[in-house]
C-alpha positions as CSV (number, residue, x, y, z in Angstrom):
1,A,138.6,94.1,146.2
2,G,139.8,97.7,146.5
3,K,141.7,97.5,143.2
4,N,138.6,96.4,141.3
5,W,136.4,99.1,142.8
6,H,139.1,101.6,142.0
7,K,139.0,100.5,138.3
8,F,135.2,100.6,138.4
9,Y,135.1,104.3,139.4
10,M,137.9,105.1,137.0
11,R,135.6,103.7,134.2
12,N,132.2,105.0,135.5
13,G,133.0,108.2,137.5
14,D,129.9,109.5,139.2
15,K,127.5,108.4,136.4
16,F,126.7,104.8,137.6
17,F,124.9,105.0,140.9
18,K,122.0,107.5,141.5
19,D,121.8,109.7,144.6
20,R,120.1,107.9,147.5
21,H,117.2,110.3,148.1
22,Y,115.1,107.5,149.7
23,L,117.2,107.3,153.0
24,T,115.0,109.5,155.1
25,K,112.0,107.5,154.0
26,V,113.5,104.1,154.7
27,F,115.1,105.1,158.0
28,P,112.6,107.3,159.9
29,F,115.1,107.5,162.8
30,L,117.4,109.6,160.5
31,Q,114.5,111.8,159.4
32,E,113.5,112.5,163.0
33,S,117.1,113.5,163.9
34,L,117.5,115.8,160.9
35,D,114.1,117.5,161.4
36,S,115.0,118.2,165.0
37,G,117.4,121.0,164.0
38,D,120.1,119.6,166.3
39,P,123.5,118.8,164.9
40,V,123.6,115.4,163.2
41,A,126.9,113.8,162.3
42,I,126.9,111.0,159.7
43,I,129.7,108.8,158.4
44,E,129.0,107.1,155.0
45,I,130.9,103.8,155.0
46,G,131.9,102.6,151.5
47,C,130.7,105.9,150.2
48,G,131.7,105.5,146.5
49,V,130.9,109.0,145.2
50,A,128.9,109.9,148.4
51,N,125.4,109.4,146.9
52,A,124.0,109.0,150.4
53,V,125.3,112.0,152.3
54,I,125.6,114.7,149.7
55,P,121.8,114.9,149.2
56,L,121.4,115.1,153.0
57,L,124.0,117.8,153.2
58,E,122.2,119.8,150.6
59,L,118.9,119.6,152.3
60,F,119.8,119.9,156.0
61,P,122.1,122.6,157.2
62,N,122.4,120.9,160.6
63,C,124.0,117.8,158.9
64,S,127.7,117.2,158.7
65,A,129.3,114.1,157.2
66,T,132.4,112.0,156.8
67,A,132.7,109.7,153.8
68,V,135.2,106.8,153.5
69,D,135.8,104.4,150.7
70,F,138.8,102.1,149.8
71,A,138.7,103.2,146.1
72,P,141.0,106.2,145.6
73,S,139.3,107.0,142.3
74,A,135.9,107.4,144.2
75,I,137.3,109.7,146.9
76,S,139.0,111.8,144.2
77,I,135.6,112.4,142.6
78,V,134.0,113.3,146.0
79,K,136.8,115.7,146.8
80,R,135.9,117.7,143.6
81,H,132.4,118.4,145.0
82,N,131.8,122.0,146.1
83,L,130.7,120.9,149.6
84,H,134.0,119.0,150.2
85,D,136.7,120.3,152.6
86,T,134.3,122.6,154.4
87,K,133.5,122.3,158.1
88,R,130.6,120.1,157.3
89,F,132.1,117.5,154.9
90,S,135.3,115.5,154.4
91,A,136.2,112.4,152.4
92,H,139.0,109.9,153.0
93,V,140.5,106.7,151.5
94,C,140.0,104.0,154.0
95,D,139.9,100.2,154.0
96,I,137.3,99.3,156.6
97,T,138.6,95.7,156.8
98,V,141.9,96.8,158.4
99,P,141.9,96.9,162.2
100,D,141.6,100.5,163.6
101,S,141.4,101.9,160.1
102,I,138.5,104.3,160.9
103,T,139.9,107.1,163.0
104,W,137.0,109.6,162.5
105,K,134.7,109.2,165.5
106,G,131.7,110.7,167.3
107,H,129.0,110.2,164.6
108,D,125.3,109.8,165.3
109,F,124.7,107.5,162.3
110,A,126.8,105.3,160.1
111,T,125.3,104.3,156.7
112,M,126.2,101.0,155.2
113,I,124.3,100.9,151.9
114,F,125.3,98.0,149.7
115,V,128.7,98.0,151.2
116,L,129.2,94.9,153.4
117,S,128.3,92.7,150.5
118,A,131.5,93.8,148.7
119,V,133.6,92.7,151.6
120,A,135.0,89.1,151.8
121,P,133.0,87.1,154.4
122,E,136.0,86.5,156.6
123,K,136.6,90.2,156.9
124,M,133.0,91.3,157.6
125,Q,133.3,91.2,161.4
126,Q,136.3,93.4,161.5
127,A,134.6,95.9,159.2
128,I,131.6,96.1,161.6
129,E,134.0,96.5,164.6
130,N,135.6,99.5,162.9
131,V,132.2,101.0,162.1
132,K,131.2,100.6,165.8
133,R,134.2,102.7,166.8
134,S,133.1,105.6,164.5
135,L,129.8,106.0,166.4
136,K,129.2,107.9,169.6
137,P,127.4,106.0,172.4
138,G,123.9,105.2,171.3
139,G,124.8,105.8,167.6
140,M,123.0,103.8,165.0
141,V,124.0,101.9,161.8
142,L,121.7,102.3,158.8
143,F,122.1,99.1,156.9
144,R,120.8,98.1,153.5
145,D,122.2,95.4,151.2
146,Y,121.6,92.4,148.9
147,A,119.4,89.6,150.3
148,V,119.4,85.9,149.6
149,S,117.3,85.1,146.5
150,D,117.6,88.6,145.2
151,M,117.3,88.7,141.4
152,A,120.9,89.9,141.2
153,Q,121.9,86.6,142.9
154,L,119.8,84.5,140.5
155,R,121.4,86.1,137.5
156,F,124.9,84.8,138.6
157,S,126.1,81.6,136.9
158,K,127.5,78.7,138.8
159,S,131.0,79.5,137.5
160,Q,130.8,82.9,139.3
161,R,130.1,81.4,142.7
162,L,133.0,81.8,145.2
163,G,131.2,80.3,148.2
164,H,127.9,80.2,150.1
165,N,125.9,83.2,148.8
166,Y,129.2,84.8,147.5
167,Y,129.8,85.7,143.9
168,V,132.3,87.5,141.6
169,R,131.2,89.8,138.8
170,H,132.8,89.8,135.4
171,D,134.7,93.0,136.4
172,G,136.2,91.3,139.5
173,T,134.1,93.1,142.0
174,R,132.3,90.7,144.5
175,S,128.9,90.4,146.1
176,F,127.5,88.6,149.1
177,F,123.8,87.9,149.7
178,F,122.5,88.1,153.3
179,S,119.8,86.5,155.3
180,L,118.3,88.7,158.1
181,E,119.7,86.1,160.6
182,G,123.2,86.4,159.1
183,V,123.2,90.2,159.4
184,E,121.9,90.2,162.9
185,F,124.5,87.7,163.9
186,L,127.3,89.8,162.6
187,F,126.1,93.0,164.3
188,R,125.2,91.2,167.6
189,N,128.8,89.8,167.7
190,S,130.1,93.4,167.7
191,G,127.8,94.5,170.6
192,F,125.0,96.1,168.5
193,Q,121.3,95.8,169.5
194,R,118.7,95.4,166.7
195,V,116.2,98.2,166.4
196,E,114.5,96.7,163.3
197,S,115.3,94.5,160.4
198,Y,113.2,93.3,157.5
199,Y,113.4,92.2,153.8
200,I,112.2,94.7,151.2
201,R,110.2,92.7,148.7
202,R,109.4,93.9,145.3
203,K,106.9,92.3,142.9
């Protein structure tokens, strides 16, 4: 999977995904922490070109961030950002499916925004275990991903189906579509407690 995403960012650079300015609206816990003025440490898991944390770093001086991704081409782009390699922000190549791969710890929040769906189902639990180790006690995962019956799933042909709710795109990248029960099961198995979970439905 990492090779295909490396090629993806080689082709698209930072032009494909938009900055995720909606995070503080979708996750009020994050907004409350940032508004407090206290230091807030965030790790962006599967960061791509860091579309989640860079807008937060630009808006909130009390925010610091670590960004990790298994695509070297993506991390190379992030490292060219003027905020990188300061005391507030660093980016690293990291495969979250490898045991003990995340060595950056003590974060208040971990974002997993359309990330776990790109991981092979048999490696998802290990990825969540690694994310857990990146958090301080009481830390929180902010999770958003594809849901079953999403329009993106319905567009796949039968020939692209790899398994139950699991598909491959034409460029070789892969995508899994989650149920709420499935997400909760994975995180509960790693010792997390659910704060809230819901489907976002669009007409």
